[in-house]
PDB file with one MODEL, atoms N, CA, C and O in Angstrom:
MODEL        1
ATOM      1  N   ASP A   1      -8.488  -2.791  19.635  1.00  0.00           N
ATOM      2  CA  ASP A   1      -7.904  -2.590  18.316  1.00  0.00           C
ATOM      3  C   ASP A   1      -9.004  -2.157  17.344  1.00  0.00           C
ATOM      4  O   ASP A   1      -9.801  -2.987  16.907  1.00  0.00           O
ATOM      5  N   LYS A   2      -9.054  -0.885  17.005  1.00  0.00           N
ATOM      6  CA  LYS A   2     -10.120  -0.329  16.177  1.00  0.00           C
ATOM      7  C   LYS A   2      -9.868  -0.478  14.680  1.00  0.00           C
ATOM      8  O   LYS A   2     -10.741  -0.170  13.869  1.00  0.00           O
ATOM      9  N   ILE A   3      -8.710  -0.935  14.321  1.00  0.00           N
ATOM     10  CA  ILE A   3      -8.364  -1.016  12.902  1.00  0.00           C
ATOM     11  C   ILE A   3      -9.311  -1.937  12.135  1.00  0.00           C
ATOM     12  O   ILE A   3      -9.546  -1.729  10.945  1.00  0.00           O
ATOM     13  N   HIS A   4      -9.852  -2.948  12.802  1.00  0.00           N
ATOM     14  CA  HIS A   4     -10.804  -3.864  12.161  1.00  0.00           C
ATOM     15  C   HIS A   4     -12.103  -3.161  11.790  1.00  0.00           C
ATOM     16  O   HIS A   4     -12.870  -3.673  10.974  1.00  0.00           O
ATOM     17  N   ALA A   5     -12.358  -2.001  12.377  1.00  0.00           N
ATOM     18  CA  ALA A   5     -13.604  -1.275  12.126  1.00  0.00           C
ATOM     19  C   ALA A   5     -13.558  -0.421  10.861  1.00  0.00           C
ATOM     20  O   ALA A   5     -14.583   0.123  10.451  1.00  0.00           O
ATOM     21  N   ILE A   6     -12.402  -0.297  10.247  1.00  0.00           N
ATOM     22  CA  ILE A   6     -12.305   0.491   9.015  1.00  0.00           C
ATOM     23  C   ILE A   6     -13.168  -0.188   7.958  1.00  0.00           C
ATOM     24  O   ILE A   6     -12.998  -1.372   7.671  1.00  0.00           O
ATOM     25  N   ASN A   7     -14.091   0.570   7.388  1.00  0.00           N
ATOM     26  CA  ASN A   7     -15.006  -0.024   6.415  1.00  0.00           C
ATOM     27  C   ASN A   7     -15.095   0.792   5.126  1.00  0.00           C
ATOM     28  O   ASN A   7     -16.137   0.833   4.472  1.00  0.00           O
ATOM     29  N   VAL A   8     -14.010   1.425   4.784  1.00  0.00           N
ATOM     30  CA  VAL A   8     -13.927   2.166   3.526  1.00  0.00           C
ATOM     31  C   VAL A   8     -12.824   1.536   2.681  1.00  0.00           C
ATOM     32  O   VAL A   8     -11.921   0.900   3.224  1.00  0.00           O
ATOM     33  N   PRO A   9     -12.884   1.703   1.363  1.00  0.00           N
ATOM     34  CA  PRO A   9     -11.820   1.156   0.528  1.00  0.00           C
ATOM     35  C   PRO A   9     -10.463   1.687   0.985  1.00  0.00           C
ATOM     36  O   PRO A   9     -10.278   2.894   1.147  1.00  0.00           O
ATOM     37  N   THR A  10      -9.532   0.784   1.188  1.00  0.00           N
ATOM     38  CA  THR A  10      -8.223   1.153   1.722  1.00  0.00           C
ATOM     39  C   THR A  10      -7.132   0.547   0.855  1.00  0.00           C
ATOM     40  O   THR A  10      -7.091  -0.665   0.643  1.00  0.00           O
ATOM     41  N   LEU A  11      -6.253   1.400   0.358  1.00  0.00           N
ATOM     42  CA  LEU A  11      -5.112   0.951  -0.427  1.00  0.00           C
ATOM     43  C   LEU A  11      -3.856   1.164   0.405  1.00  0.00           C
ATOM     44  O   LEU A  11      -3.593   2.269   0.881  1.00  0.00           O
ATOM     45  N   ILE A  12      -3.094   0.111   0.574  1.00  0.00           N
ATOM     46  CA  ILE A  12      -1.842   0.167   1.322  1.00  0.00           C
ATOM     47  C   ILE A  12      -0.722  -0.053   0.316  1.00  0.00           C
ATOM     48  O   ILE A  12      -0.694  -1.070  -0.376  1.00  0.00           O
ATOM     49  N   VAL A  13       0.201   0.901   0.234  1.00  0.00           N
ATOM     50  CA  VAL A  13       1.334   0.756  -0.683  1.00  0.00           C
ATOM     51  C   VAL A  13       2.624   0.809   0.115  1.00  0.00           C
ATOM     52  O   VAL A  13       2.746   1.547   1.093  1.00  0.00           O
ATOM     53  N   THR A  14       3.570   0.018  -0.323  1.00  0.00           N
ATOM     54  CA  THR A  14       4.880  -0.007   0.315  1.00  0.00           C
ATOM     55  C   THR A  14       5.917  -0.398  -0.721  1.00  0.00           C
ATOM     56  O   THR A  14       5.596  -0.966  -1.766  1.00  0.00           O
ATOM     57  N   GLY A  15       7.156  -0.086  -0.413  1.00  0.00           N
ATOM     58  CA  GLY A  15       8.257  -0.544  -1.241  1.00  0.00           C
ATOM     59  C   GLY A  15       8.907  -1.749  -0.592  1.00  0.00           C
ATOM     60  O   GLY A  15       8.934  -1.865   0.633  1.00  0.00           O
ATOM     61  N   ASP A  16       9.423  -2.633  -1.401  1.00  0.00           N
ATOM     62  CA  ASP A  16      10.028  -3.849  -0.855  1.00  0.00           C
ATOM     63  C   ASP A  16      11.268  -3.564  -0.008  1.00  0.00           C
ATOM     64  O   ASP A  16      11.696  -4.421   0.765  1.00  0.00           O
ATOM     65  N   LYS A  17      11.841  -2.384  -0.143  1.00  0.00           N
ATOM     66  CA  LYS A  17      13.036  -2.007   0.631  1.00  0.00           C
ATOM     67  C   LYS A  17      12.779  -0.809   1.547  1.00  0.00           C
ATOM     68  O   LYS A  17      13.718  -0.109   1.925  1.00  0.00           O
ATOM     69  N   ASP A  18      11.514  -0.568   1.906  1.00  0.00           N
ATOM     70  CA  ASP A  18      11.156   0.542   2.797  1.00  0.00           C
ATOM     71  C   ASP A  18      11.791   0.318   4.166  1.00  0.00           C
ATOM     72  O   ASP A  18      11.552  -0.706   4.806  1.00  0.00           O
ATOM     73  N   LYS A  19      12.603   1.281   4.612  1.00  0.00           N
ATOM     74  CA  LYS A  19      13.283   1.170   5.910  1.00  0.00           C
ATOM     75  C   LYS A  19      12.555   1.932   7.014  1.00  0.00           C
ATOM     76  O   LYS A  19      12.910   1.799   8.185  1.00  0.00           O
ATOM     77  N   TYR A  20      11.548   2.723   6.665  1.00  0.00           N
ATOM     78  CA  TYR A  20      10.821   3.511   7.661  1.00  0.00           C
ATOM     79  C   TYR A  20       9.570   2.786   8.142  1.00  0.00           C
ATOM     80  O   TYR A  20       9.313   2.701   9.342  1.00  0.00           O
ATOM     81  N   ILE A  21       8.807   2.270   7.204  1.00  0.00           N
ATOM     82  CA  ILE A  21       7.655   1.429   7.537  1.00  0.00           C
ATOM     83  C   ILE A  21       7.920   0.104   6.828  1.00  0.00           C
ATOM     84  O   ILE A  21       7.681  -0.031   5.628  1.00  0.00           O
ATOM     85  N   LEU A  22       8.410  -0.854   7.575  1.00  0.00           N
ATOM     86  CA  LEU A  22       8.819  -2.115   6.977  1.00  0.00           C
ATOM     87  C   LEU A  22       7.652  -2.790   6.266  1.00  0.00           C
ATOM     88  O   LEU A  22       6.514  -2.711   6.730  1.00  0.00           O
ATOM     89  N   PRO A  23       7.923  -3.449   5.155  1.00  0.00           N
ATOM     90  CA  PRO A  23       6.859  -4.137   4.430  1.00  0.00           C
ATOM     91  C   PRO A  23       6.052  -5.097   5.311  1.00  0.00           C
ATOM     92  O   PRO A  23       4.859  -5.294   5.078  1.00  0.00           O
ATOM     93  N   GLN A  24       6.688  -5.685   6.307  1.00  0.00           N
ATOM     94  CA  GLN A  24       5.964  -6.582   7.219  1.00  0.00           C
ATOM     95  C   GLN A  24       4.840  -5.831   7.929  1.00  0.00           C
ATOM     96  O   GLN A  24       3.766  -6.388   8.156  1.00  0.00           O
ATOM     97  N   GLY A  25       5.085  -4.569   8.278  1.00  0.00           N
ATOM     98  CA  GLY A  25       4.063  -3.751   8.923  1.00  0.00           C
ATOM     99  C   GLY A  25       2.888  -3.503   7.995  1.00  0.00           C
ATOM    100  O   GLY A  25       1.737  -3.491   8.432  1.00  0.00           O
ATOM    101  N   SER A  26       3.172  -3.307   6.734  1.00  0.00           N
ATOM    102  CA  SER A  26       2.102  -3.108   5.756  1.00  0.00           C
ATOM    103  C   SER A  26       1.283  -4.380   5.583  1.00  0.00           C
ATOM    104  O   SER A  26       0.066  -4.320   5.405  1.00  0.00           O
ATOM    105  N   HIS A  27       1.946  -5.523   5.635  1.00  0.00           N
ATOM    106  CA  HIS A  27       1.231  -6.802   5.541  1.00  0.00           C
ATOM    107  C   HIS A  27       0.304  -6.982   6.744  1.00  0.00           C
ATOM    108  O   HIS A  27      -0.810  -7.486   6.599  1.00  0.00           O
ATOM    109  N   ILE A  28       0.756  -6.577   7.917  1.00  0.00           N
ATOM    110  CA  ILE A  28      -0.081  -6.673   9.124  1.00  0.00           C
ATOM    111  C   ILE A  28      -1.306  -5.773   8.984  1.00  0.00           C
ATOM    112  O   ILE A  28      -2.422  -6.189   9.297  1.00  0.00           O
ATOM    113  N   LEU A  29      -1.101  -4.538   8.512  1.00  0.00           N
ATOM    114  CA  LEU A  29      -2.239  -3.636   8.282  1.00  0.00           C
ATOM    115  C   LEU A  29      -3.242  -4.262   7.321  1.00  0.00           C
ATOM    116  O   LEU A  29      -4.451  -4.237   7.553  1.00  0.00           O
ATOM    117  N   HIS A  30      -2.719  -4.818   6.250  1.00  0.00           N
ATOM    118  CA  HIS A  30      -3.579  -5.440   5.242  1.00  0.00           C
ATOM    119  C   HIS A  30      -4.407  -6.583   5.837  1.00  0.00           C
ATOM    120  O   HIS A  30      -5.588  -6.732   5.525  1.00  0.00           O
ATOM    121  N   GLU A  31      -3.786  -7.372   6.681  1.00  0.00           N
ATOM    122  CA  GLU A  31      -4.497  -8.481   7.325  1.00  0.00           C
ATOM    123  C   GLU A  31      -5.592  -7.985   8.263  1.00  0.00           C
ATOM    124  O   GLU A  31      -6.617  -8.647   8.426  1.00  0.00           O
ATOM    125  N   LYS A  32      -5.383  -6.828   8.878  1.00  0.00           N
ATOM    126  CA  LYS A  32      -6.321  -6.322   9.885  1.00  0.00           C
ATOM    127  C   LYS A  32      -7.422  -5.428   9.327  1.00  0.00           C
ATOM    128  O   LYS A  32      -8.458  -5.254   9.970  1.00  0.00           O
ATOM    129  N   ILE A  33      -7.217  -4.858   8.143  1.00  0.00           N
ATOM    130  CA  ILE A  33      -8.221  -3.967   7.556  1.00  0.00           C
ATOM    131  C   ILE A  33      -9.046  -4.769   6.548  1.00  0.00           C
ATOM    132  O   ILE A  33      -8.527  -5.196   5.517  1.00  0.00           O
ATOM    133  N   PRO A  34     -10.319  -4.969   6.846  1.00  0.00           N
ATOM    134  CA  PRO A  34     -11.164  -5.758   5.949  1.00  0.00           C
ATOM    135  C   PRO A  34     -11.205  -5.171   4.536  1.00  0.00           C
ATOM    136  O   PRO A  34     -11.309  -3.957   4.356  1.00  0.00           O
ATOM    137  N   ASN A  35     -11.124  -6.034   3.566  1.00  0.00           N
ATOM    138  CA  ASN A  35     -11.226  -5.653   2.148  1.00  0.00           C
ATOM    139  C   ASN A  35     -10.200  -4.620   1.707  1.00  0.00           C
ATOM    140  O   ASN A  35     -10.438  -3.871   0.760  1.00  0.00           O
ATOM    141  N   SER A  36      -9.063  -4.576   2.387  1.00  0.00           N
ATOM    142  CA  SER A  36      -8.003  -3.668   1.952  1.00  0.00           C
ATOM    143  C   SER A  36      -7.237  -4.307   0.800  1.00  0.00           C
ATOM    144  O   SER A  36      -7.323  -5.511   0.556  1.00  0.00           O
ATOM    145  N   LYS A  37      -6.494  -3.469   0.107  1.00  0.00           N
ATOM    146  CA  LYS A  37      -5.663  -3.940  -0.995  1.00  0.00           C
ATOM    147  C   LYS A  37      -4.231  -3.528  -0.687  1.00  0.00           C
ATOM    148  O   LYS A  37      -3.975  -2.378  -0.330  1.00  0.00           O
ATOM    149  N   LEU A  38      -3.305  -4.457  -0.822  1.00  0.00           N
ATOM    150  CA  LEU A  38      -1.889  -4.199  -0.558  1.00  0.00           C
ATOM    151  C   LEU A  38      -1.107  -4.318  -1.853  1.00  0.00           C
ATOM    152  O   LEU A  38      -1.223  -5.309  -2.574  1.00  0.00           O
ATOM    153  N   ILE A  39      -0.316  -3.304  -2.140  1.00  0.00           N
ATOM    154  CA  ILE A  39       0.576  -3.320  -3.292  1.00  0.00           C
ATOM    155  C   ILE A  39       1.996  -3.113  -2.777  1.00  0.00           C
ATOM    156  O   ILE A  39       2.280  -2.124  -2.102  1.00  0.00           O
ATOM    157  N   VAL A  40       2.883  -4.047  -3.098  1.00  0.00           N
ATOM    158  CA  VAL A  40       4.296  -3.939  -2.736  1.00  0.00           C
ATOM    159  C   VAL A  40       5.064  -3.661  -4.024  1.00  0.00           C
ATOM    160  O   VAL A  40       5.091  -4.491  -4.933  1.00  0.00           O
ATOM    161  N   PHE A  41       5.682  -2.497  -4.090  1.00  0.00           N
ATOM    162  CA  PHE A  41       6.453  -2.118  -5.269  1.00  0.00           C
ATOM    163  C   PHE A  41       7.862  -2.692  -5.160  1.00  0.00           C
ATOM    164  O   PHE A  41       8.472  -2.682  -4.091  1.00  0.00           O
ATOM    165  N   SER A  42       8.369  -3.195  -6.293  1.00  0.00           N
ATOM    166  CA  SER A  42       9.709  -3.774  -6.323  1.00  0.00           C
ATOM    167  C   SER A  42      10.244  -3.680  -7.749  1.00  0.00           C
ATOM    168  O   SER A  42       9.477  -3.360  -8.657  1.00  0.00           O
ATOM    169  N   PRO A  43      11.502  -3.941  -7.977  1.00  0.00           N
ATOM    170  CA  PRO A  43      12.538  -4.263  -6.991  1.00  0.00           C
ATOM    171  C   PRO A  43      13.217  -3.009  -6.457  1.00  0.00           C
ATOM    172  O   PRO A  43      13.266  -1.973  -7.120  1.00  0.00           O
ATOM    173  N   ASN A  44      13.723  -3.127  -5.279  1.00  0.00           N
ATOM    174  CA  ASN A  44      14.537  -2.086  -4.628  1.00  0.00           C
ATOM    175  C   ASN A  44      13.834  -0.737  -4.509  1.00  0.00           C
ATOM    176  O   ASN A  44      14.433   0.307  -4.766  1.00  0.00           O
ATOM    177  N   ILE A  45      12.569  -0.764  -4.121  1.00  0.00           N
ATOM    178  CA  ILE A  45      11.807   0.467  -3.923  1.00  0.00           C
ATOM    179  C   ILE A  45      11.714   0.725  -2.426  1.00  0.00           C
ATOM    180  O   ILE A  45      11.343  -0.157  -1.652  1.00  0.00           O
ATOM    181  N   GLY A  46      12.058   1.951  -2.030  1.00  0.00           N
ATOM    182  CA  GLY A  46      12.065   2.309  -0.617  1.00  0.00           C
ATOM    183  C   GLY A  46      10.773   2.977  -0.171  1.00  0.00           C
ATOM    184  O   GLY A  46       9.686   2.634  -0.635  1.00  0.00           O
ATOM    185  N   HIS A  47      10.912   3.940   0.741  1.00  0.00           N
ATOM    186  CA  HIS A  47       9.766   4.593   1.367  1.00  0.00           C
ATOM    187  C   HIS A  47       9.033   5.555   0.424  1.00  0.00           C
ATOM    188  O   HIS A  47       7.826   5.755   0.560  1.00  0.00           O
ATOM    189  N   MET A  48       9.739   6.135  -0.507  1.00  0.00           N
ATOM    190  CA  MET A  48       9.153   7.145  -1.401  1.00  0.00           C
ATOM    191  C   MET A  48       8.640   6.499  -2.689  1.00  0.00           C
ATOM    192  O   MET A  48       9.120   6.792  -3.784  1.00  0.00           O
ATOM    193  N   VAL A  49       7.667   5.628  -2.534  1.00  0.00           N
ATOM    194  CA  VAL A  49       7.134   4.865  -3.664  1.00  0.00           C
ATOM    195  C   VAL A  49       6.690   5.786  -4.790  1.00  0.00           C
ATOM    196  O   VAL A  49       6.981   5.527  -5.958  1.00  0.00           O
ATOM    197  N   ASN A  50       5.990   6.854  -4.447  1.00  0.00           N
ATOM    198  CA  ASN A  50       5.469   7.762  -5.473  1.00  0.00           C
ATOM    199  C   ASN A  50       6.573   8.476  -6.247  1.00  0.00           C
ATOM    200  O   ASN A  50       6.326   8.986  -7.340  1.00  0.00           O
ATOM    201  N   TYR A  51       7.758   8.520  -5.712  1.00  0.00           N
ATOM    202  CA  TYR A  51       8.901   9.140  -6.384  1.00  0.00           C
ATOM    203  C   TYR A  51       9.750   8.086  -7.094  1.00  0.00           C
ATOM    204  O   TYR A  51      10.169   8.276  -8.236  1.00  0.00           O
ATOM    205  N   GLU A  52       9.994   6.975  -6.402  1.00  0.00           N
ATOM    206  CA  GLU A  52      10.887   5.941  -6.920  1.00  0.00           C
ATOM    207  C   GLU A  52      10.259   5.091  -8.022  1.00  0.00           C
ATOM    208  O   GLU A  52      10.967   4.566  -8.882  1.00  0.00           O
ATOM    209  N   ALA A  53       8.956   4.957  -8.000  1.00  0.00           N
ATOM    210  CA  ALA A  53       8.241   4.163  -9.009  1.00  0.00           C
ATOM    211  C   ALA A  53       7.036   4.967  -9.493  1.00  0.00           C
ATOM    212  O   ALA A  53       5.902   4.489  -9.484  1.00  0.00           O
ATOM    213  N   LYS A  54       7.312   6.191  -9.912  1.00  0.00           N
ATOM    214  CA  LYS A  54       6.259   7.166 -10.216  1.00  0.00           C
ATOM    215  C   LYS A  54       5.195   6.639 -11.180  1.00  0.00           C
ATOM    216  O   LYS A  54       4.004   6.703 -10.875  1.00  0.00           O
ATOM    217  N   ASP A  55       5.603   6.128 -12.323  1.00  0.00           N
ATOM    218  CA  ASP A  55       4.630   5.704 -13.330  1.00  0.00           C
ATOM    219  C   ASP A  55       3.768   4.546 -12.844  1.00  0.00           C
ATOM    220  O   ASP A  55       2.554   4.540 -13.046  1.00  0.00           O
ATOM    221  N   GLU A  56       4.397   3.570 -12.205  1.00  0.00           N
ATOM    222  CA  GLU A  56       3.655   2.423 -11.681  1.00  0.00           C
ATOM    223  C   GLU A  56       2.712   2.859 -10.563  1.00  0.00           C
ATOM    224  O   GLU A  56       1.582   2.379 -10.469  1.00  0.00           O
ATOM    225  N   TYR A  57       3.189   3.778  -9.713  1.00  0.00           N
ATOM    226  CA  TYR A  57       2.377   4.296  -8.609  1.00  0.00           C
ATOM    227  C   TYR A  57       1.124   4.996  -9.137  1.00  0.00           C
ATOM    228  O   TYR A  57       0.021   4.767  -8.642  1.00  0.00           O
ATOM    229  N   ILE A  58       1.303   5.843 -10.135  1.00  0.00           N
ATOM    230  CA  ILE A  58       0.168   6.560 -10.718  1.00  0.00           C
ATOM    231  C   ILE A  58      -0.843   5.569 -11.289  1.00  0.00           C
ATOM    232  O   ILE A  58      -2.048   5.734 -11.100  1.00  0.00           O
ATOM    233  N   LYS A  59      -0.365   4.551 -11.980  1.00  0.00           N
ATOM    234  CA  LYS A  59      -1.258   3.544 -12.555  1.00  0.00           C
ATOM    235  C   LYS A  59      -2.056   2.832 -11.464  1.00  0.00           C
ATOM    236  O   LYS A  59      -3.268   2.662 -11.595  1.00  0.00           O
ATOM    237  N   VAL A  60      -1.389   2.419 -10.396  1.00  0.00           N
ATOM    238  CA  VAL A  60      -2.061   1.736  -9.284  1.00  0.00           C
ATOM    239  C   VAL A  60      -3.099   2.651  -8.647  1.00  0.00           C
ATOM    240  O   VAL A  60      -4.218   2.221  -8.366  1.00  0.00           O
ATOM    241  N   MET A  61      -2.734   3.910  -8.417  1.00  0.00           N
ATOM    242  CA  MET A  61      -3.666   4.856  -7.800  1.00  0.00           C
ATOM    243  C   MET A  61      -4.886   5.097  -8.690  1.00  0.00           C
ATOM    244  O   MET A  61      -6.017   5.108  -8.204  1.00  0.00           O
ATOM    245  N   GLU A  62      -4.663   5.288  -9.979  1.00  0.00           N
ATOM    246  CA  GLU A  62      -5.785   5.508 -10.895  1.00  0.00           C
ATOM    247  C   GLU A  62      -6.734   4.313 -10.903  1.00  0.00           C
ATOM    248  O   GLU A  62      -7.952   4.484 -10.855  1.00  0.00           O
ATOM    249  N   GLU A  63      -6.177   3.105 -10.964  1.00  0.00           N
ATOM    250  CA  GLU A  63      -7.012   1.897 -10.970  1.00  0.00           C
ATOM    251  C   GLU A  63      -7.803   1.776  -9.671  1.00  0.00           C
ATOM    252  O   GLU A  63      -8.985   1.432  -9.690  1.00  0.00           O
ATOM    253  N   PHE A  64      -7.155   2.058  -8.548  1.00  0.00           N
ATOM    254  CA  PHE A  64      -7.838   1.968  -7.259  1.00  0.00           C
ATOM    255  C   PHE A  64      -8.972   2.987  -7.184  1.00  0.00           C
ATOM    256  O   PHE A  64     -10.090   2.652  -6.794  1.00  0.00           O
ATOM    257  N   LEU A  65      -8.680   4.227  -7.558  1.00  0.00           N
ATOM    258  CA  LEU A  65      -9.680   5.291  -7.458  1.00  0.00           C
ATOM    259  C   LEU A  65     -10.846   5.087  -8.426  1.00  0.00           C
ATOM    260  O   LEU A  65     -11.976   5.474  -8.126  1.00  0.00           O
ATOM    261  N   GLU A  66     -10.578   4.486  -9.575  1.00  0.00           N
ATOM    262  CA  GLU A  66     -11.654   4.214 -10.531  1.00  0.00           C
ATOM    263  C   GLU A  66     -12.632   3.167 -10.010  1.00  0.00           C
ATOM    264  O   GLU A  66     -13.777   3.105 -10.458  1.00  0.00           O
ATOM    265  N   ASN A  67     -12.186   2.358  -9.077  1.00  0.00           N
ATOM    266  CA  ASN A  67     -13.008   1.245  -8.593  1.00  0.00           C
ATOM    267  C   ASN A  67     -13.643   1.474  -7.229  1.00  0.00           C
ATOM    268  O   ASN A  67     -14.185   0.544  -6.632  1.00  0.00           O
ATOM    269  N   ILE A  68     -13.578   2.703  -6.736  1.00  0.00           N
ATOM    270  CA  ILE A  68     -14.236   2.953  -5.444  1.00  0.00           C
ATOM    271  C   ILE A  68     -15.462   3.817  -5.642  1.00  0.00           C
ATOM    272  O   ILE A  68     -16.153   4.139  -4.675  1.00  0.00           O
TER     273      ILE A  68
ENDMDL
END
């Protein structure tokens, strides 16, 4: 399992109602990638986080990118 070897800043985003990549899968990734950050968008946000929660998504991305 090479995922533990990721050593770059990693942001994982998901929607609480994502039917393609279930939020549980994102939580597993977060647990396995050292120093990763997980953001779960809600309520009722699906797979297209950047479309369904555009303003919040942009804010999260800007904050993440400013800190790497």
